[in-house]
C-alpha positions in Angstrom: 41.3 -48.1 -91.6 39.8 -50.4 -89.0 41.9 -53.2 -87.6 41.3 -56.7 -88.8 40.9 -57.7 -85.2 40.9 -55.9 -81.9 42.6 -58.7 -80.1 45.5 -60.1 -82.3 46.5 -63.7 -81.7 43.5 -64.5 -79.5 41.2 -66.1 -82.0 43.9 -68.2 -83.8 44.6 -70.2 -80.6 43.3 -73.7 -80.7 40.2 -74.2 -78.4 40.9 -76.3 -75.3 38.4 -78.4 -73.3 36.4 -75.7 -71.4 37.1 -75.5 -67.6 36.3 -73.1 -64.8 39.4 -70.9 -64.3 39.1 -69.8 -60.6 42.0 -67.4 -60.7 40.9 -65.3 -63.7 38.1 -63.5 -61.9 40.6 -61.9 -59.6 42.9 -60.9 -62.6 39.8 -59.4 -64.3 39.4 -56.9 -61.4 42.5 -54.9 -62.5 43.5 -56.3 -65.9 40.3 -57.3 -67.6 41.6 -57.2 -71.2 44.4 -59.6 -70.4 42.2 -61.8 -68.3 39.5 -62.3 -70.9 42.0 -62.8 -73.6 43.5 -65.6 -71.5 40.1 -67.1 -70.9 39.0 -67.2 -74.6 40.4 -70.6 -75.5 38.9 -72.5 -72.5 35.6 -70.8 -71.7 32.1 -71.8 -72.8 28.6 -70.7 -71.8 28.7 -73.5 -69.1 31.4 -71.7 -67.1 29.5 -68.4 -67.2 26.3 -70.0 -66.1 28.0 -71.8 -63.2 29.6 -68.6 -62.0 26.4 -66.6 -62.3 24.6 -69.2 -60.2 27.4 -69.2 -57.6 27.5 -65.4 -57.4 23.8 -64.9 -57.3 23.2 -67.7 -54.6 26.1 -66.4 -52.5 24.8 -62.8 -52.7 21.3 -64.1 -51.7 22.7 -65.9 -48.6 24.7 -62.9 -47.6 21.6 -60.7 -48.1 19.5 -62.8 -45.8 22.2 -63.0 -43.2 22.7 -59.2 -43.4 19.0 -58.5 -43.1 18.6 -60.6 -40.0 21.8 -59.1 -38.6 20.3 -55.6 -39.2 17.0 -56.5 -37.5 18.9 -58.0 -34.5 21.3 -55.0 -34.1 18.8 -52.2 -34.6 18.0 -50.4 -31.3 14.3 -50.1 -32.0 11.7 -48.8 -29.6 10.0 -51.4 -27.3 6.8 -51.3 -29.2 8.5 -51.9 -32.6 10.7 -54.9 -31.8 8.4 -57.3 -33.6 8.0 -56.6 -37.3 5.1 -58.8 -38.7 6.3 -61.1 -41.4 9.7 -59.6 -41.6 11.6 -62.8 -41.5 9.4 -64.7 -43.9 9.2 -61.7 -46.2 12.9 -61.3 -46.3 13.5 -65.0 -47.2 10.7 -65.1 -49.7 11.8 -61.9 -51.5 15.4 -63.1 -51.6 14.4 -66.4 -53.2 12.4 -64.5 -55.8 15.4 -62.2 -56.3 17.6 -65.3 -57.1 15.2 -66.4 -59.9 14.9 -62.8 -61.2 18.7 -62.4 -61.1 19.2 -65.6 -63.2 16.5 -64.5 -65.6 18.1 -61.1 -66.0 21.5 -62.8 -66.5 20.2 -64.7 -69.5 18.3 -61.7 -70.8 21.5 -59.6 -70.6 23.4 -62.2 -72.5 20.8 -62.4 -75.2 20.6 -58.6 -75.6 24.3 -58.0 -75.7 24.8 -60.8 -78.2 21.8 -59.6 -80.3 23.2 -56.0 -80.4 26.8 -57.0 -81.2 25.9 -59.7 -83.8 24.2 -57.0 -86.0 27.5 -56.1 -87.7 29.1 -54.5 -84.6 31.2 -57.5 -83.6 33.8 -59.0 -86.0 33.4 -62.5 -84.4 30.0 -62.6 -82.6 30.0 -65.6 -80.3 27.0 -66.4 -78.2 28.9 -69.1 -76.2 31.7 -66.7 -75.2 29.2 -63.9 -74.5 27.4 -66.0 -71.9 30.7 -67.4 -70.6 32.4 -64.1 -70.1 29.2 -62.5 -68.6 29.5 -64.9 -65.7 33.1 -64.0 -65.0 32.4 -60.3 -65.3 29.9 -60.4 -62.5 32.8 -60.6 -60.0 33.4 -56.9 -59.3 29.7 -56.3 -58.4 29.8 -59.4 -56.2 32.8 -58.1 -54.3 31.2 -54.6 -53.8 27.9 -56.3 -52.8 29.7 -58.2 -50.0 31.3 -55.0 -48.8 27.9 -53.3 -48.6 26.3 -56.3 -46.9 29.0 -56.3 -44.2 29.2 -52.6 -43.8 25.5 -52.0 -43.3 24.8 -54.0 -40.1 28.1 -52.8 -38.6 27.2 -49.2 -39.1 23.5 -49.7 -38.1 24.6 -51.5 -34.9 26.5 -48.4 -33.8 23.6 -46.1 -34.3 21.1 -45.0 -31.6 17.9 -45.1 -33.7 15.8 -44.4 -30.7 17.2 -40.9 -30.8 15.0 -40.2 -33.8 12.1 -40.2 -31.4 14.0 -38.2 -28.8 12.7 -34.7 -28.0 16.3 -33.5 -27.9 16.8 -32.1 -31.4 20.6 -32.4 -31.2 20.3 -36.2 -30.5 17.8 -36.6 -33.3 20.0 -34.7 -35.8 23.0 -36.9 -34.8 21.0 -40.1 -35.5 19.7 -38.7 -38.8 23.2 -37.7 -39.7 24.5 -41.3 -39.0 21.7 -42.7 -41.3 22.6 -40.2 -44.0 26.3 -41.3 -43.6 25.3 -44.9 -44.1 23.3 -44.0 -47.2 26.3 -42.1 -48.5 28.5 -45.1 -48.0 26.1 -47.4 -49.8 25.6 -44.9 -52.7 29.4 -44.4 -52.9 30.1 -48.2 -53.0 27.2 -48.6 -55.5 28.8 -46.0 -57.8 32.2 -47.8 -57.6 30.5 -51.1 -58.4 28.8 -49.6 -61.4 32.0 -48.0 -62.9 34.1 -51.0 -62.1 31.6 -53.5 -63.4 30.9 -51.7 -66.7 34.7 -51.4 -67.3 35.1 -55.1 -66.8 32.0 -56.1 -68.8 33.1 -53.9 -71.7 36.4 -55.6 -72.0 34.7 -59.0 -71.5 32.3 -58.4 -74.4 35.0 -56.8 -76.5 37.0 -60.0 -76.4 34.0 -62.3 -76.6 32.7 -60.7 -79.9 35.9 -59.0 -81.2 34.7 -55.5 -81.1 36.0 -52.1 -79.9 35.8 -51.6 -76.1 33.8 -48.4 -76.7 31.3 -50.2 -78.8 30.9 -53.0 -76.2 30.6 -50.3 -73.5 27.7 -48.6 -75.3 25.7 -51.9 -75.8 26.4 -53.1 -72.3 25.1 -49.8 -70.9 22.0 -50.0 -73.1 21.4 -53.6 -71.9 21.8 -52.5 -68.3 19.2 -49.7 -68.7 16.7 -52.2 -70.2 17.4 -54.8 -67.5 17.2 -52.1 -64.7 13.8 -51.0 -65.9 12.5 -54.5 -66.1 14.0 -55.5 -62.7 12.5 -52.4 -61.1 9.1 -53.2 -62.3 9.3 -56.8 -61.2 10.8 -55.8 -57.9 8.0 -53.3 -57.2 5.3 -55.9 -58.0 7.0 -58.5 -55.8 7.5 -56.1 -52.9 3.9 -55.0 -53.0 2.7 -58.6 -53.2 4.8 -59.6 -50.2 3.8 -56.5 -48.1 0.2 -57.3 -48.9 0.5 -60.8 -47.5 2.8 -60.0 -44.5 0.5 -57.5 -42.8 
């Protein structure tokens, strides 16, 4: 026998005037079920869109700052200190990424709601789906900041000129440092993925009154679709920028 609702008492509460609850994203990091149940009576799509815009714009600014910090801290050979179009390309691609990120946010909301409204959610709600999607971006945003800060710090400590050194030991040390950085980025990316999908699953479970496992499956399916589309768009944009930068 399936439960009448997966979140008893949440949907009977009277709806308040929607407002942005600044403290709830932090609560959602460790207690997402409680956080989104608390958010239900005062969250609409507007709050989710506002948070998505804030997170995406802040991530873009941090990305640009990190990119220029990396270029400034890299110990490049004398004949490679100038990278044609690097600054303009970085800013251009980041601006494009902002618009792509916003487009993917709305596509994700549409897909999740579409999947859960086909009899999988007891109370499918487009407004709450969008609203909670914005709040649920917080874990990935936190990890993204950590990666953006860690990358230039680790790169600045590397001797990249050693890669061209005839001493094999020095070259191997430099290569090992680069592999270590990649390992840190991949590790943080894995944490971001697991953490984010855990939070997103609880968010959409509350938003549409469905089982967490069901929400997990459709969130994962949505992410796969969005990842494929984003990869295609990113490849096209990168090739276009490289074609005009050189």
